[in-house]
C-alpha angles and dihedrals in degrees: 000000000000122000097255094050091045091048095046091047092050093047091050091050094045090052087065088071118087088198091059093044092051088065094059117126131200089259102046144007112246092225089064094045092046095044089054091048096049094048093047092048091050089055090051090050090055091051091050091051092046091050091050095048100040102034114019097038095057116112092218102045116144127227091252092051090051091053093045091050091049091051090048089052090047092055091051090049089051088053092049091050089052090053091047092054097042102067117067090219091073097044089117089067097054095084087060093058 
């Protein structure tokens, strides 16, 4: 499924939730903000898993490759944290990060 179709489907489904809609602002619908966040986080999760499987699970990985992989994972985690903090729906999680 291409990005636009996935995004539109997710927005339409999220709009069914009154809890999601209650987080709307004058500037943006929460369903849109949340859909972008969820899709972007899912891409970051894929990168983390690929990094783990391709780089960190190798039996002949070097110290430099380990550190590079850990920094790559850290950047993806930073991206995920941004997308947790951005939607109002997940405000309850921000004290944990």
